[in-house]
C-alpha positions in Angstrom: 159.5 88.5 88.4 163.1 89.7 88.1 166.0 87.2 88.4 167.5 86.7 91.8 169.9 84.4 93.6 168.8 82.2 96.5 170.5 81.2 99.8 169.2 79.0 102.5 171.6 79.2 105.5 171.4 76.7 108.4 172.5 79.0 111.2 171.6 82.5 112.5 175.3 83.5 112.0 175.3 82.4 108.4 172.0 84.2 107.7 173.4 87.4 109.2 176.4 87.1 106.9 174.2 86.4 103.8 171.9 89.4 104.6 174.9 91.7 104.9 175.4 91.5 101.1 174.1 94.2 98.8 170.5 93.6 97.6 169.8 90.7 100.0 166.3 90.3 101.4 165.2 87.9 104.1 162.5 85.3 103.2 160.5 83.7 105.9 157.5 82.1 104.3 157.1 84.5 101.5 153.3 84.9 101.7 153.7 88.7 101.0 157.1 89.0 99.5 156.7 86.5 96.7 153.4 88.0 95.3 155.1 91.4 95.5 158.0 90.2 93.5 155.7 88.6 91.0 154.1 92.0 90.4 157.6 93.5 90.1 157.1 95.8 93.0 160.1 94.3 94.7 163.3 93.1 93.1 165.8 91.8 95.7 169.1 90.5 94.2 169.3 87.7 96.8 166.6 85.9 98.7 167.9 84.6 102.0 165.5 81.9 103.3 165.3 81.7 107.1 163.1 78.6 107.3 165.9 76.1 107.3 167.4 77.4 110.6 166.6 74.9 113.3 167.3 77.3 116.2 164.6 79.6 114.8 161.8 76.9 114.8 159.5 75.5 117.4 157.5 76.4 120.5 158.6 76.0 124.1 158.2 77.6 127.5 161.1 79.5 129.1 162.9 82.8 128.8 160.0 84.5 130.8 157.1 83.1 128.9 156.2 81.2 125.7 159.2 81.2 123.3 158.4 80.8 119.6 161.0 80.6 116.9 160.5 83.2 114.2 160.6 80.5 111.4 157.7 78.6 113.1 154.7 78.3 110.8 151.2 79.4 111.7 150.1 75.8 111.7 152.7 74.8 114.2 151.9 77.7 116.5 148.2 76.8 116.3 149.0 73.3 117.5 151.9 73.6 119.8 151.1 76.9 121.6 147.5 75.7 122.5 148.4 74.0 125.8 150.2 77.2 127.0 148.6 80.2 125.4 145.2 79.3 123.9 144.3 82.7 122.6 147.5 83.0 120.6 147.1 79.5 119.2 143.5 80.2 118.1 144.7 83.4 116.4 147.3 81.4 114.5 144.7 78.8 113.5 142.5 81.5 112.0 145.1 83.1 109.7 144.3 82.7 106.0 143.7 79.1 104.8 145.6 75.8 105.4 148.1 76.6 102.6 148.9 80.0 104.1 149.2 78.5 107.6 151.6 75.8 106.4 154.0 78.3 104.7 153.6 81.6 106.5 155.7 82.2 109.7 155.2 84.2 112.8 158.5 86.1 112.2 157.6 86.9 108.6 154.3 88.3 109.7 155.7 90.5 112.4 158.6 91.7 110.3 156.2 92.7 107.5 153.8 94.4 109.9 150.9 94.5 107.6 148.3 96.8 109.1 145.6 94.1 108.8 147.7 91.1 110.0 146.7 89.3 113.1 150.0 88.6 114.9 150.9 92.2 115.6 147.9 92.5 117.9 149.0 89.5 119.9 152.5 90.8 120.2 151.4 94.2 121.3 148.6 93.1 123.7 150.8 90.5 125.3 153.7 92.9 125.8 155.9 90.4 124.0 159.6 90.8 123.3 160.8 90.6 119.7 164.3 88.9 119.7 166.5 89.6 116.7 170.0 88.6 115.7 171.2 91.8 117.3 169.0 92.7 120.3 165.7 92.4 122.2 162.9 94.9 121.4 159.8 95.5 123.5 156.5 95.4 121.6 155.7 99.0 122.4 158.9 100.1 120.7 158.8 97.6 117.8 155.7 98.7 115.8 156.2 102.1 114.2 153.5 102.5 111.6 152.2 100.9 108.4 154.7 98.2 107.3 157.3 99.9 109.5 159.1 98.4 112.5 162.2 99.0 114.6 164.2 96.5 112.5 167.4 98.0 111.1 169.3 97.1 107.9 170.6 93.5 108.2 168.5 92.8 111.3 166.0 90.0 111.4 163.7 88.4 114.0 165.0 85.1 115.5 162.2 84.5 118.0 159.3 86.1 120.0 158.8 85.7 123.7 155.2 86.0 124.9 154.4 86.6 128.6 151.4 84.3 129.3 148.4 86.3 130.6 145.8 85.2 133.2 143.1 85.5 130.6 143.1 86.4 126.9 141.1 86.2 123.7 141.3 87.4 120.1 138.3 88.3 118.0 138.4 89.5 114.4 135.9 90.5 111.8 137.3 88.9 108.6 137.5 90.5 105.2 135.9 87.5 103.4 138.2 87.3 100.4 141.6 87.7 102.0 140.7 86.5 105.6 142.8 89.5 106.8 141.2 91.3 109.7 138.9 94.1 108.7 139.2 94.8 112.4 140.7 92.5 115.1 141.1 93.0 118.8 143.3 91.1 121.2 142.7 91.4 124.9 145.1 90.2 127.5 144.7 90.4 131.3 147.8 90.3 133.5 148.1 90.6 137.2 149.2 94.3 136.8 146.5 95.3 134.3 144.9 94.7 130.9 146.3 95.4 127.5 144.1 95.8 124.4 145.6 95.9 120.9 143.7 96.6 117.7 144.6 95.6 114.2 143.1 96.2 110.8 141.4 99.5 111.8 144.0 102.2 112.5 145.6 104.5 110.0 149.0 103.8 111.5 148.5 100.0 111.8 148.3 98.1 115.1 147.6 100.2 118.2 146.7 100.0 121.9 143.3 101.2 123.0 144.4 102.7 126.3 141.0 104.0 127.4 139.7 100.5 127.3 142.8 99.2 129.1 142.1 101.5 132.0 138.5 100.6 132.2 139.1 96.9 132.0 141.9 96.9 134.5 139.4 98.3 137.0 136.6 96.0 135.9 137.3 93.1 133.5 133.8 92.8 131.9 132.3 93.9 128.7 130.1 96.4 130.5 133.2 98.3 131.6 133.6 99.8 128.1 130.0 100.5 127.4 130.4 104.2 127.9 133.6 104.5 125.8 133.8 105.6 122.2 136.5 105.2 119.6 137.4 108.3 117.5 136.8 107.5 113.8 139.4 110.2 112.8 142.1 107.6 113.4 140.5 104.8 111.5 140.9 103.5 107.9 138.2 104.0 105.3 138.1 101.8 102.2 135.6 99.9 100.1 135.2 97.3 102.8 134.2 99.7 105.6 134.1 103.3 106.6 136.1 104.8 109.5 133.0 105.1 111.6 132.2 101.4 110.9 135.7 100.3 112.0 135.5 102.5 115.1 132.3 100.8 116.1 133.9 97.4 115.4 136.7 98.1 117.7 134.3 98.6 120.6 132.1 95.7 119.7 135.0 93.3 119.2 136.7 94.4 122.4 133.6 93.5 124.3 133.4 90.1 122.6 137.0 89.4 123.3 136.6 90.3 127.0 133.6 88.0 127.2 135.4 85.2 125.4 138.5 85.6 127.7 136.4 85.7 130.9 
């Protein structure tokens, strides 16, 4: 690991100032960044920790839904979101292991946008709003490909606002060693329709399965997608599973999520 300086601001304004410096990198849990630095694949000159900012922590209702501070750990989301948005809480409780859940944060996960991370599917399926130190970004505009988001230089997530659906569930097929999603599907039913988001499977990261959304909006049951197929051409292939295998998982897990939600 290369040498670096460390800053831990206590306000969003101070964090923005610190991140404006050359070579500064936001740190929000560090479950991906620190291992990357240890392998010398990243060498920020300054790490700016966001976990000491009180206004970026906690779970509460308001602002059009469930408001979660970006520096809130997975463990806290699993506990405090449960009375309001059970599917989201259960997703958070299934991330990694207790050590990861105690250090990793929702903001860090969404900012990193790992193609196999769980939270992006919840954000996209819920139609959540990503709030940064500069603006508000809708979920359909936020995710832009593998490890790529709409965040600009010096911009960082301060909170996420989740509309609360009528019904929802998240089902994932774990990669046993990492506990990342080999494929994961989040289904959310709202008054105006159903959203289905898939993680772990697509070549470009998290995506919406719009054919399933249309079918489930008309009939919210697992049988509604029985005649649908997922094109394996857009799926990942690696030593854990072929594209065809992942394509089949998307359909199977979507049906299970609908059943669990219903």
